[in-house]
C-alpha positions as CSV (number, residue, x, y, z in Angstrom):
1,M,0.0,0.0,0.0
2,S,1.5,3.3,-1.0
3,K,1.4,6.4,1.1
4,T,-0.5,9.4,-0.4
5,D,1.1,12.8,-0.1
6,F,-1.1,14.9,2.0
7,S,1.4,17.7,2.7
8,L,0.1,21.3,2.8
9,A,2.6,22.4,0.1
10,K,1.1,19.9,-2.4
11,F,-2.1,21.9,-2.2
12,G,-0.5,25.4,-2.2
13,L,-1.0,25.8,1.5
14,T,1.2,26.8,4.5
15,A,0.4,26.5,8.2
16,E,1.2,30.2,8.6
17,L,-0.7,31.7,5.7
18,G,-3.3,29.1,4.6
19,F,-4.1,29.8,0.9
20,L,-2.6,33.3,1.0
21,G,0.3,33.9,-1.3
22,R,3.5,35.1,0.4
23,S,3.5,38.8,1.0
24,G,6.0,40.2,-1.4
25,I,4.4,40.5,-4.8
26,A,5.3,44.2,-4.6
27,E,8.9,43.4,-3.9
28,T,9.1,40.6,-6.4
29,A,11.5,41.7,-9.1
30,L,10.6,41.0,-12.7
31,P,13.1,41.2,-15.5
32,A,13.7,44.6,-17.2
33,G,11.5,43.6,-20.2
34,F,8.5,43.8,-17.8
35,D,9.1,47.5,-17.1
36,P,6.4,48.7,-19.6
37,V,4.0,46.1,-18.2
38,L,4.5,47.3,-14.6
39,E,4.2,50.9,-15.7
40,H,0.9,50.2,-17.4
41,A,-0.4,48.2,-14.5
42,D,0.6,50.9,-12.0
43,A,-1.2,53.5,-14.2
44,L,-4.3,51.4,-14.5
45,S,-6.5,53.8,-12.6
46,D,-5.4,56.7,-14.8
47,L,-6.0,54.6,-18.0
48,L,-9.4,53.5,-16.8
49,T,-10.5,57.1,-16.6
50,S,-9.1,58.0,-20.0
51,D,-10.0,57.4,-23.6
52,V,-6.6,55.7,-24.4
53,L,-6.9,52.6,-22.2
54,R,-7.3,50.0,-25.0
55,K,-4.9,51.8,-27.4
56,T,-2.2,51.9,-24.6
57,L,-2.6,48.3,-23.5
58,S,-2.6,47.1,-27.1
59,G,0.8,48.6,-27.7
60,M,2.6,46.8,-24.9
61,P,5.5,44.5,-25.6
62,D,5.2,40.9,-24.7
63,P,8.0,39.9,-22.3
64,V,6.6,36.5,-21.4
65,T,9.1,34.5,-23.4
66,D,10.1,30.9,-23.2
67,A,13.3,32.0,-21.4
68,F,11.2,33.8,-18.8
69,L,8.8,31.0,-18.3
70,N,11.6,28.5,-17.9
71,S,13.6,30.5,-15.4
72,A,11.0,32.5,-13.4
73,S,10.3,31.7,-9.8
74,D,6.7,30.9,-8.7
75,A,6.6,34.4,-7.1
76,Q,7.6,36.0,-10.4
77,L,5.0,34.1,-12.4
78,R,2.3,35.1,-9.8
79,A,3.4,38.7,-9.8
80,A,3.2,38.9,-13.6
81,M,-0.2,37.1,-13.6
82,V,-1.7,39.5,-11.1
83,R,-0.7,42.4,-13.3
84,Y,-1.8,40.8,-16.5
85,T,-5.2,39.6,-15.3
86,F,-6.0,43.1,-14.0
87,M,-5.1,44.6,-17.3
88,V,-7.2,42.0,-19.2
89,Q,-10.2,42.8,-17.0
90,A,-9.7,46.5,-17.5
91,Y,-9.3,46.1,-21.3
92,V,-12.5,44.1,-21.6
93,W,-14.8,45.9,-19.1
94,G,-13.1,49.3,-18.6
95,R,-15.1,51.1,-21.3
96,P,-18.8,51.4,-21.8
97,D,-18.7,48.8,-24.6
98,A,-17.1,45.4,-23.7
99,A,-14.2,44.5,-25.9
100,P,-15.0,41.5,-28.1
101,A,-11.4,40.3,-28.3
102,L,-8.0,40.9,-26.6
103,P,-5.0,42.2,-28.4
104,A,-2.0,39.8,-28.7
105,S,-0.1,42.0,-26.2
106,L,-2.5,40.8,-23.5
107,A,-3.9,37.5,-24.8
108,R,-0.5,35.7,-25.4
109,P,1.2,36.6,-22.1
110,V,-1.8,35.9,-19.9
111,W,-2.5,32.6,-21.7
112,R,1.1,31.5,-21.3
113,L,1.3,32.5,-17.7
114,A,-1.9,30.7,-16.9
115,D,-0.7,27.6,-18.6
116,K,2.5,27.6,-16.7
117,L,0.7,28.2,-13.4
118,G,-2.0,25.6,-14.2
119,T,-4.8,28.1,-13.9
120,K,-7.2,29.9,-16.1
121,P,-6.3,33.2,-18.0
122,L,-8.8,35.2,-16.0
123,L,-8.9,37.4,-13.0
124,I,-9.6,34.7,-10.4
125,Y,-9.7,35.0,-6.6
126,A,-6.1,34.1,-6.3
127,N,-5.0,37.0,-8.5
128,Y,-7.4,39.5,-7.1
129,V,-7.0,38.6,-3.4
130,L,-4.6,35.8,-2.3
131,D,-1.6,37.0,-4.3
132,N,-2.4,40.7,-4.3
133,W,-1.4,42.1,-0.9
134,A,1.7,43.2,1.0
135,L,2.6,44.0,4.6
136,I,3.0,47.7,5.3
137,D,5.3,47.0,8.2
138,P,7.2,43.8,7.3
139,N,7.7,43.0,11.0
140,G,4.0,43.5,11.8
141,P,1.1,41.1,11.7
142,I,-1.2,40.2,8.8
143,A,-4.0,42.4,10.0
144,L,-6.2,45.2,8.8
145,G,-4.2,48.4,9.2
146,N,-0.9,46.6,8.3
147,I,-1.8,45.2,4.9
148,R,-2.3,46.9,1.5
149,M,-3.6,45.9,-1.9
150,V,-0.8,45.9,-4.5
151,Q,-2.6,46.0,-7.8
152,K,-5.7,48.1,-8.1
153,F,-8.3,49.1,-10.7
154,L,-9.3,52.7,-9.6
155,G,-7.7,52.5,-6.2
156,G,-10.4,53.7,-3.9
157,R,-10.8,52.8,-0.3
158,D,-13.8,50.6,-1.0
159,E,-11.9,48.5,-3.5
160,A,-9.0,48.0,-1.1
161,W,-11.2,47.1,1.8
162,F,-13.1,44.6,-0.3
163,V,-9.8,42.7,-0.8
164,L,-8.1,43.4,2.4
165,V,-10.9,42.1,4.6
166,H,-10.5,38.7,2.9
167,V,-6.7,38.8,3.4
168,A,-7.0,39.6,7.1
């Protein structure tokens, strides 16, 4: 009779954090080719209130290469996935008319990241909440008042609290 592996790690869990991703997506360095991606993700609230959202996101380079996928850490893959899934959601739903298709600059990288992570190329709970937080004081507890949302849509207090209550 063989033993079945019931370790927490097999299921993406830790005793300390449960299903939460490690705090550090904000500090997870991505290769220089991701600089335009991070700049666009950081500017998402401005892009969502402009008329250039889709044009801007359509013009991004695609840094999700085979070399990146083969050498990236799990933290890097998750950090990139959070950014891309937010931009995909903004591209589709960020204007009054839903976009019928994604540009290659979003579709290819989000698909490849999802495939590598074994997930769907959508904004799922893991991207929106579990991997999308950071400690304000790295020595403090995971508690409201000491956590922040890393990637945002418009960045209002209500948006942050919706996520942070789940993290806490």
